[in-house]
C-alpha positions as CSV (number, residue, x, y, z in Angstrom):
1,M,25.1,160.6,199.3
2,Y,23.7,161.2,195.8
3,D,23.9,159.0,192.5
4,N,26.9,160.7,191.0
5,S,26.3,158.0,187.7
6,I,26.3,159.0,183.6
7,V,23.9,157.3,182.3
8,F,22.4,157.1,178.7
9,P,18.7,155.5,179.3
10,G,18.4,155.6,175.4
11,F,21.3,153.4,174.6
12,H,21.3,150.9,178.4
13,L,24.5,152.9,179.2
14,K,25.8,153.7,182.6
15,F,29.1,155.4,183.4
16,N,30.0,155.2,187.1
17,F,33.1,156.5,188.1
18,S,34.2,159.7,190.0
19,P,35.7,162.8,188.7
20,I,38.7,161.7,190.5
21,A,41.6,160.1,189.2
22,F,44.0,159.8,191.9
23,K,45.6,161.9,194.3
24,I,49.2,162.8,195.3
25,F,50.0,163.8,198.4
26,G,46.5,164.6,198.7
27,L,46.5,167.1,195.8
28,E,43.4,166.0,193.6
29,V,44.3,164.8,190.1
30,R,40.5,165.1,188.0
31,W,39.8,163.6,185.1
32,Y,38.7,166.6,183.4
33,G,42.7,167.7,183.3
34,I,44.1,164.5,182.4
35,I,42.3,164.5,179.3
36,I,42.8,168.0,179.0
37,A,46.5,167.6,178.8
38,F,45.7,164.9,176.6
39,G,44.3,166.4,174.0
40,F,46.7,169.3,174.2
41,L,49.2,166.1,173.0
42,C,47.4,164.7,170.3
43,G,46.9,168.6,168.9
44,F,50.5,169.5,169.4
45,L,51.5,166.3,167.8
46,V,49.4,166.8,164.4
47,S,50.2,170.5,163.9
48,S,53.9,169.0,164.3
49,Y,53.7,166.8,161.3
50,I,51.8,169.0,159.1
51,A,54.7,171.9,160.2
52,K,56.8,169.2,159.2
53,K,55.2,169.7,155.4
54,E,55.4,173.0,155.9
55,N,58.6,173.3,156.4
56,V,58.3,174.9,160.0
57,Q,60.6,173.4,162.2
58,T,59.3,171.3,164.9
59,E,60.9,173.6,167.9
60,V,58.9,176.6,166.9
61,L,55.9,175.0,167.8
62,L,57.6,173.9,170.6
63,D,58.9,177.3,172.0
64,I,55.0,178.9,171.1
65,A,53.0,176.2,172.9
66,I,54.9,176.6,176.0
67,I,54.7,180.3,175.7
68,A,51.1,179.8,174.3
69,T,50.0,177.6,177.0
70,P,50.1,179.7,180.5
71,V,49.3,183.1,178.9
72,A,46.2,181.1,177.6
73,I,45.1,179.6,181.0
74,I,45.7,183.1,182.4
75,F,43.3,184.8,179.0
76,A,40.7,182.0,180.0
77,R,40.2,182.8,183.5
78,V,39.9,186.4,182.9
79,Y,37.2,186.2,180.2
80,Y,35.3,184.2,182.5
81,V,35.7,186.2,185.8
82,L,34.8,189.3,183.4
83,F,31.5,187.8,181.6
84,N,30.3,186.1,185.6
85,F,32.0,188.5,187.8
86,K,28.8,188.0,190.6
87,E,30.5,184.9,191.5
88,F,33.9,186.8,192.4
89,K,32.8,190.2,193.8
90,D,31.9,189.1,197.5
91,N,34.9,187.0,197.5
92,L,37.8,188.8,195.0
93,L,40.7,185.8,196.4
94,S,38.6,183.3,194.8
95,I,39.6,184.5,191.4
96,F,43.0,182.6,191.5
97,A,41.1,179.4,192.4
98,I,41.2,178.1,189.3
99,R,41.3,174.5,190.4
100,Q,37.5,175.0,191.2
101,G,36.5,175.2,187.8
102,G,35.6,178.4,185.4
103,I,37.3,178.7,182.2
104,A,36.4,179.9,178.7
105,I,37.6,178.1,175.0
106,Y,37.2,181.1,173.5
107,G,39.6,183.5,176.3
108,A,42.4,180.6,175.7
109,V,42.3,181.4,172.0
110,I,42.3,184.9,172.1
111,G,45.4,184.5,174.5
112,A,46.8,182.1,172.1
113,L,46.5,184.0,169.4
114,V,48.2,187.4,171.2
115,S,51.4,185.9,172.6
116,T,51.0,183.5,169.6
117,Y,51.6,186.7,167.2
118,I,54.1,188.7,169.3
119,Y,56.4,185.7,169.0
120,C,55.8,185.6,165.1
121,R,56.9,188.9,165.2
122,T,60.0,189.0,167.0
123,K,61.4,186.0,165.1
124,R,59.9,187.1,161.7
125,I,58.1,184.1,161.4
126,S,54.4,184.6,159.2
127,F,52.0,184.5,161.7
128,L,49.1,183.7,159.4
129,K,50.9,180.0,158.4
130,I,51.5,179.5,162.3
131,C,47.9,179.9,162.7
132,D,47.2,177.5,159.7
133,I,49.2,174.8,161.5
134,G,48.1,175.5,164.7
135,A,44.4,175.4,163.6
136,H,44.4,171.6,162.8
137,G,45.8,170.8,166.2
138,L,43.6,173.6,168.0
139,I,40.2,171.9,167.2
140,L,41.5,168.4,167.2
141,G,42.0,169.3,171.4
142,Q,39.1,170.7,171.7
143,A,37.2,167.3,170.6
144,I,38.9,165.7,173.2
145,G,39.0,168.4,176.1
146,R,35.2,169.0,175.2
147,W,34.7,164.8,176.9
148,G,37.0,166.4,180.1
149,N,33.8,168.0,180.5
150,F,32.1,164.7,180.9
151,A,34.3,163.4,183.4
152,N,33.2,166.5,185.6
153,R,29.3,166.3,184.8
154,E,29.4,169.8,183.4
155,A,28.4,171.7,180.3
156,Y,25.1,170.0,180.1
157,G,21.8,170.9,178.3
158,Y,18.3,171.6,178.6
159,E,16.1,168.7,179.9
160,T,15.2,166.2,177.2
161,N,13.5,163.0,176.1
162,L,15.4,162.8,172.8
163,P,16.8,159.0,172.6
164,W,20.4,160.2,173.3
165,R,19.5,162.3,176.2
166,M,22.0,162.0,179.2
167,Q,20.1,161.1,182.6
168,I,22.9,163.8,185.5
169,Y,22.3,164.4,188.8
170,S,21.6,167.7,189.3
171,V,22.6,169.7,192.3
172,E,20.4,172.6,191.0
173,A,17.7,170.2,190.9
174,G,18.5,168.3,193.8
175,K,17.1,165.4,191.5
176,R,18.2,163.2,188.7
177,I,17.6,164.6,185.4
178,E,17.5,163.8,181.6
179,V,19.5,166.6,179.5
180,H,21.2,167.5,176.4
181,P,24.3,165.8,176.0
182,T,26.4,168.8,174.8
183,F,29.5,168.1,175.3
184,L,29.2,165.2,172.9
185,Y,27.3,167.5,170.6
186,E,30.3,169.6,170.5
187,S,33.1,167.0,170.8
188,V,31.4,165.0,167.4
189,W,31.0,168.3,165.7
190,D,34.8,169.2,166.7
191,F,36.3,165.9,165.2
192,L,34.2,166.6,161.7
193,V,35.3,169.9,161.2
194,F,38.9,168.3,161.9
195,F,38.5,166.7,159.6
196,A,37.1,169.0,157.0
197,L,40.1,170.9,157.3
198,L,42.3,168.3,156.8
199,I,40.9,169.1,153.5
200,L,40.6,171.8,153.0
201,R,44.1,172.1,152.9
202,R,44.8,170.8,150.0
203,Y,42.8,173.4,148.6
204,K,44.6,176.2,150.0
205,K,45.9,179.2,148.2
206,K,47.3,181.1,150.7
207,D,48.2,181.3,154.0
208,G,45.6,182.1,156.7
209,E,42.8,180.1,154.9
210,I,42.6,177.0,156.9
211,F,42.8,179.5,160.3
212,G,40.0,181.6,158.6
213,F,37.7,178.3,158.0
214,Y,38.4,177.4,161.7
215,L,36.9,180.2,162.9
216,I,33.9,180.0,160.7
217,L,32.7,176.5,160.7
218,Y,34.0,175.7,164.6
219,S,32.0,179.0,165.5
220,T,28.7,177.9,163.7
221,G,28.7,175.0,165.6
222,R,29.3,176.8,168.7
223,F,26.6,179.5,168.2
224,F,23.4,176.5,167.8
225,I,25.5,174.5,170.9
226,E,25.4,177.5,172.7
227,A,22.0,177.7,172.7
228,L,21.0,174.1,174.4
229,R,23.6,175.1,177.0
230,T,21.8,176.0,180.8
231,D,25.8,177.4,182.2
232,S,26.1,180.5,179.0
233,L,27.9,183.3,180.4
234,M,25.7,186.0,180.1
235,L,25.7,189.3,178.8
236,G,22.2,190.8,179.9
237,P,19.7,188.5,177.5
238,I,22.8,187.7,175.7
239,R,24.6,184.7,175.3
240,V,28.4,185.9,175.2
241,S,29.5,182.7,173.0
242,Q,27.2,183.6,171.0
243,L,28.0,186.7,170.3
244,V,31.4,185.5,170.1
245,A,30.7,183.2,167.9
246,V,28.8,185.7,165.3
247,I,31.9,188.2,165.6
248,C,34.6,184.8,165.0
249,V,31.5,183.3,161.7
250,I,32.1,187.3,160.4
251,I,36.1,187.6,160.9
252,G,36.8,184.5,159.2
253,S,34.6,184.6,156.4
254,T,36.6,188.0,155.6
255,I,39.7,185.9,155.7
256,V,39.1,183.9,153.7
257,L,37.2,186.0,151.0
258,K,40.7,188.6,151.2
259,L,42.9,186.0,151.0
260,R,41.1,184.5,147.9
261,L,40.7,187.4,146.2
262,Q,44.1,188.6,146.7
263,Y,45.0,184.9,145.1
264,F,43.0,185.6,141.8
265,D,44.1,189.0,141.6
266,K,47.7,188.2,141.1
267,I,46.4,185.1,138.5
């Protein structure tokens, strides 16, 4: 049995716990799922608080969350499978074994946006306003959710000897290695983006700007962090998340610029 502990040698920290929190009737409940759920709850509460300030009823956000959550999970899985199909081509039924891992945050965001857009059009609610409100909760949920990767011993980077390196057992290498704790990099970055969006909200001119800034800021950090990861989804020689990050920065910049020009044209 190999040593499954997580160690930060530079800080003399060691964590030794099972990825499985507990079992119910033989069904494993992993820390990953608990942390993701906690992140979702925190994000929803923050978005609900901001919604009240924007005169949007909490019930609207609850309806969107109920609809968007399963859609986001499906899109996150489809996104992962599409760009990693070689893992599933010999056993197509494994596509549905989502408990074994394999989802992508960009897929989840796309799914949430699609379902939210349809809901807003149906209810005649401002889609851009909802996106602004949801951006705060989304990035906070991402910041917390990345610790699920820590619990799962996954989403780490290349080997390094930096002071904040993380020592972990690698099944592929068959030994303990010292790597970039990329889950930590992204969590810290996401928290910074969360606070940046709260500040930017004070200077918001039109609905949609905060979501545009979310796309710019989150994707900028993800682009550089992705370059350090060893488990990137690939499209030929291109890291898919880096490609999507560039596209998101362009889209976000276009949204912010267009909305600002519209605002100043009316002054």
